[in-house]
Every structure is written in C-alpha cells, then in structure tokens.
C-alpha positions in Angstrom: -0.4 -0.2 -0.1 1.0 3.5 -0.4 0.2 6.9 -0.7 -1.9 6.4 -4.3 -4.0 4.6 -3.3 -4.5 6.9 -0.4 -5.3 10.6 -2.7 -7.0 7.9 -5.0 -9.5 7.4 -2.4 -9.0 11.3 -1.4 -9.5 12.7 -5.0 -12.4 10.4 -5.3 -14.2 11.2 -2.5 -13.4 15.3 -3.3 -14.6 14.9 -7.0 -18.1 12.8 -5.5 -18.4 15.9 -3.0 -18.2 18.2 -5.0 -20.9 16.6 -8.6 -22.9 16.2 -5.4 -22.4 19.8 -4.2 -23.3 21.0 -7.7 -26.6 20.2 -6.8 -27.1 21.4 -3.5 -26.6 25.3 -3.9 -26.7 25.2 0.0 -23.3 22.5 0.3 -20.7 24.1 2.9 -17.8 23.0 4.4 -17.3 21.3 8.3 -13.4 21.4 8.7 -11.8 19.5 12.3 -8.2 19.7 13.7 -9.0 17.0 16.7 -6.0 15.5 19.6 -6.8 12.6 21.3 -5.3 10.8 24.5 -6.4 7.4 23.8 -7.7 5.4 27.1 -7.4 1.3 28.0 -7.3 -0.9 30.2 -3.8 -0.6 31.5 -4.1 3.3 31.7 -7.9 4.1 32.2 -7.9 8.1 32.0 -7.9 9.9 28.6 -9.7 13.0 26.8 -9.3 14.9 23.6 -9.7 18.5 23.4 -11.6 19.9 19.2 -11.1 22.7 17.3 -14.2 22.7 14.4 -15.2 25.8 11.6 -17.8 25.8 9.8 -18.8 27.3 6.2 -21.8 28.4 4.0 -19.7 27.3 1.2 -17.8 24.8 -0.2 -13.9 25.2 0.4 -14.6 26.8 3.6 -16.5 29.9 2.0 -18.4 32.7 4.6 -17.2 31.5 7.4 -20.3 31.6 9.7 -19.3 29.0 13.4 -16.5 27.5 15.3 -16.3 25.6 18.5 -13.8 24.7 20.8 -14.5 21.8 22.9 -12.7 19.4 25.1 -13.6 16.5 27.1 -11.5 13.8 29.9 -12.6 9.7 29.6 -12.6 6.7 31.7 -12.1 3.2 30.1 -13.9 0.5 31.8 -12.1 -1.8 29.6 -10.2 -1.6 26.0 -14.9 -1.8 24.6 -16.3 0.4 26.5 -15.9 4.0 27.8 -17.2 7.0 29.3 -16.1 10.8 29.5 -17.5 14.0 30.3 -16.9 16.8 28.1 -17.6 20.9 27.5 -17.2 22.9 25.2 -18.0 26.9 23.6 -19.9 27.0 20.0 -20.6 30.3 18.4 -22.6 31.2 15.3 -21.9 34.0 13.2 -23.6 35.9 10.7 -21.8 34.8 7.4 -23.0 37.5 5.8 -21.9 40.7 8.3 -19.0 38.0 10.7 -17.9 41.7 11.6 -21.3 42.5 13.7 -21.1 40.0 16.2 -21.5 36.3 16.9 -25.7 35.6 16.6 -25.4 32.7 19.5 -23.4 31.7 22.2 -23.7 28.2 23.6 -21.9 26.4 26.6 -22.7 22.6 26.9 -21.8 20.5 29.6 -22.3 16.2 28.6 -22.1 12.9 29.5 -21.5 10.0 26.9 -20.7 6.4 27.0 -19.3 4.7 24.1 -19.4 0.4 23.7 -17.3 -0.6 21.0 -18.3 -4.0 18.7 -16.4 -6.4 15.7 -17.8 -8.4 13.2 -14.5 -9.2 11.2 -12.8 -6.3 9.8 -15.6 -4.1 10.5 -15.7 -1.7 13.4 -19.0 -0.5 15.5 -19.0 2.4 17.5 -22.1 2.6 19.5 -22.4 6.3 21.4 -25.0 7.5 23.6 -24.3 11.4 24.2 -26.8 13.1 27.2 -26.1 17.1 26.8 -27.1 20.3 28.9 -26.6 23.2 27.3 -26.9 27.0 28.0 -28.3 28.7 24.6 -28.1 32.2 24.7 -29.1 32.0 28.1 -31.6 29.3 27.9 -31.5 26.0 29.5 -32.3 23.0 27.4 -31.4 19.6 27.8 -30.9 16.9 24.6 -30.0 13.4 24.0 -28.0 11.9 20.6 -27.2 8.4 19.9 -25.2 8.0 17.2 -24.1 4.2 15.3 -20.4 4.4 13.6 -19.3 1.6 11.6 -15.9 1.7 10.2 -13.7 -0.6 7.7 -10.2 -0.9 7.0 -9.0 -1.3 3.7 -5.8 -3.0 3.5 -5.0 -4.1 6.5 -7.3 -5.9 9.1 -7.1 -3.4 12.2 -6.1 0.5 12.3 -2.1 0.5 12.2 0.0 2.8 10.1 -0.7 2.6 6.6 -4.1 2.0 6.4 -7.0 3.0 4.6 -10.5 3.2 5.7 -13.4 4.0 4.8 -16.3 5.4 7.7 -20.1 5.6 7.7 -22.2 7.3 10.4 -25.7 7.7 11.5 -26.7 9.8 14.8 -29.9 11.3 15.5 -30.7 14.0 18.4 -33.9 14.1 20.8 -34.7 16.7 23.2 -37.6 16.6 26.4 -40.0 18.7 24.8 -41.8 19.3 21.6 -41.2 18.6 18.8 -39.1 15.7 20.7 -36.8 14.6 17.6 -34.1 17.6 17.2 -32.2 16.6 14.4 -30.2 13.8 12.4 -26.9 13.5 10.9 -25.3 10.6 8.4 -22.1 10.9 7.1 -19.7 8.8 4.7 -15.7 9.7 4.4 -12.5 7.9 3.2 -9.8 8.2 5.6 -6.1 7.6 5.6 -4.2 6.0 9.0 -0.7 7.5 7.9 1.2 6.2 11.3 -0.5 5.3 15.1 -0.6 8.7 16.0 -2.1 10.6 11.9 -5.5 9.9 10.6 -7.2 12.3 7.8 -10.5 11.6 6.4 -12.1 13.7 3.7 -15.9 13.4 2.6 -19.8 14.2 3.0 -21.5 14.4 6.2 -25.8 16.1 6.0 -27.3 17.7 9.0 -31.4 17.7 8.7 -33.3 19.9 11.9 -36.4 19.3 12.9 -37.7 22.9 14.0 -40.8 24.3 15.5 -41.8 26.0 12.8 -39.8 24.2 9.6 -37.4 22.1 8.9 -34.2 22.1 6.8 -31.1 20.7 5.9 -27.6 20.7 4.8 -24.9 19.0 3.2 -21.6 19.9 4.0 -17.9 19.3 2.6 -16.2 17.6 5.9 -12.4 16.9 6.7 -11.1 15.7 9.4 -7.6 15.3 10.7 -6.7 13.5 14.0 -3.5 13.1 16.5 -3.5 10.6 18.6 -0.7 11.5 21.2 1.7 8.0 21.4 4.0 7.2 24.1 2.1 5.7 26.5 3.7 2.1 27.7 2.3 -1.4 28.5 -0.1 -3.0 26.0 -1.8 -1.5 23.3 -5.1 -1.4 22.0 -6.6 -0.7 18.3 -7.1 2.7 17.8 -10.4 3.6 16.2 -10.0 6.9 13.9 -14.1 8.0 14.6 -15.2 11.2 14.7 -15.4 12.9 19.2 -18.2 16.0 17.4 
C-alpha cells in the first residue's frame, strides 16, 4: 500500500462531493482538528480536545461558526468507556461576521461508548446526554450515534491503512418536537501512522425545528492526532470523529 492509493481515495471523495455539491447550492464545509489521549485498561484515564469550523459554502468560504471543546474519559475495558465533556459554540451571520455572534452556547455532556467488532467492520455505539445553555436559556438533549469503520488494506487500524467510515446520529430533546436533528456521514480516510489520520467526505445535517425543517450538505475534513508514548500493551485505536 502506498500514498498513491490514498490520494486516489481522497481525490475520488473530493470529486464525488464536488459533483454532489453542485446540485445543492446550500452545500458548505466542516473542518475538524482533534487531539486525542487514548485510554485503555492499562491507562484508564484519557481525553481529547477539538477545534471545529463551519462555512456556508464549499471549500471553506463564508465562515459562520466555530466550536472549541474537550473532555476527560475513563476506560472500564478496551471496548467500553465513559466521558465528561464541555465546549463553547459560537455562530455568526456569514454575511456580516464583523457584527458579532448571533448565538453563543456553552455545553456540558456525559457519554458512554461501546465498541463491537464483526470481522473487519468496527462498530462504535455512542450515547450522549447534553446540558446546554443557549443564549442564556437552558436545554437538554439526548443523542445516539452508530458509526461503522472498515480498514481496507489491513485487518486492523495500523500505520498506512486506508479506511472508510459511515455513521448516523439522531438527536432528541425533552420538549416538543422531541425529534430535533439527524446527521449522516460517509468519509474516506488514511491512517498515516499510529498517531496521524485524515478523513475527507460528506455530512448531511437535517434539523427539525418547531416552525420548519431544513437540511444542509457539507464537505467534511477531519485531521486527528493521537498522542503516543504510553507503555504497556496497546489495543487498536479507531479514528472515529469525536463531535
């Protein structure tokens, strides 16, 4: 396996997304940079931090949103973990960013993640409970995500591994309408080393608002750095998006 195959996968993803986006004038961009300290049964405490930006148009044009977040995790086993996280989420009018933010949100959440394996297919089941302060108003939200990751040229995620990832996440709250949002995503990626991976793909976010519904297609790029150096047996690390 070499970089040629990786770049073919990424190029195919970009061409597909670009062609797809041309049919939807609403298509935008999401960019994520994530640093992860993995936990394990040998080293149970871990965590992560992440910066995310979003734009109204493809290729990161018309900036309107960013979030900064992080969390502390605890591994009960290599396949089951809990995390407490917090973040700051800020939205602007992309037509007049200098006017200041239109929405500010502070968030606290608790989540449980369970990993299951079916041959090469790695399944991540994640449940998250959120406490949100949106422009000063308090809200609750509940999320469930099922993510499937498949390494292409190796049975496990090791250095020089091409992979694909597909997930769907559903959002609920405790006020009508209880169904709030759905996200579906498909990406192609490459694990360069045990520490560095990159994914490029598509994500759609559908919002079910009290007054109306809407959805938006986006190109998504995810750069992830996993901190290495802990001694002891190392279990397989999955390059799952943390958002």
